N, C-alpha and C positions, 0 to 999 in steps of 0.2 A: 670459751670452749669447755666442755665437761672433761673431767679427768677420767682416764682409763684405770681400771684395776691392774694390779701386777700381772695377772693372767692375761688380761686383754692386751696389755702392752707387749707381753711376750708373744701373743698371737700375731700382732701387727709386725713385730720384728721377724718372726718366722716367715710370714707371708712375703715380706720384703726380700729376705734371703732366698726363698724359693723362686721368686721372680728373677732375681739376679742370677741364680744358678741356671735357670732356664735360658736366660739371655746369654750367659757366658759358657754355654754347653760346649761349644767348639773348643774353647781354651781348656776346659776340663778334659775333653777327649784327647787333645794334644798332650797334656800332662800325663794322662793315663797311658798313652802309647809310649811315651818316653820312659815312664816308670816301669812298664811291663818287663818282667824278667830281671829287674835290678833289686838289690837290697840296700846295702850301705851306700853304694855309689849314686843312688837316686838323689840323695841330698844335694850333690854338686852337679851331677849330670843334667838334672831336670830343673835346675834353679831358675832359668829364664822362663820356662813355661809356667812354673809355680808363681813367680812374681807377676807375670802377665794375668794369670787367673785371679790372683788376689787383688790386683789393681782394677780389674773389671768388676769384681764384687764391690770394692770400695766406691767405684764410680757410679754404681747403680743403687747402693744402699746409702743414700744421702739423707740428711735431715729433712730436706724438702720433700723427698719421696715418703719418708716416714710420716711427715705431717699430713700429706695427702691421704695416706692409708689410714691414719687416725681419724681424719674427717669422714672418710668413707665408712669406717667401722662404726663411728658414732651415729651416722645417718642410718646405717643398716640396723643398728641396735634400737634406735628410736622407732623405725618403721616396724620392727618386730614387736616392740612394746605396744604400739598402737594397734597392731593386728591382734595381739593377745587381749588387750582391753576390749576391743570390739567383739571378739569371740566370747569372752566372759560375760559381757553385757547381754549378748544374744542368748547365751545359756541361761542366764538369770530370768530373762523374759519368758523363755520357753518353760522353765521350771515353774514360774508363777502362773502361767497359763494352765499347765498340767494340774497344779494344785487347785486352781479355781474351776477346773473342769471344762475349760474352753478348748474347743478343737479348732485346728487350723482350717 
């Protein structure tokens, strides 16, 4: 497997967290309802909801899921590279035709 750059690795982790947040949205909303109108007491009054939310995130951002996302990222990167190379090749052919005075 090819290695990801630091930025790409950060993108993969961000994507995993976003997916987990979407999946755990109900728990986030429950915590939000509990925390609404509270300040200092939020820390202990909403502890159960917060723990459930964090556990849900941990359950969905696993090494296996990160590995899947890395493979998908690399496949997508390779596809984009191939598309770019094909586009550049076509541009060079068209430029050579123009230079030679050949019309399509």
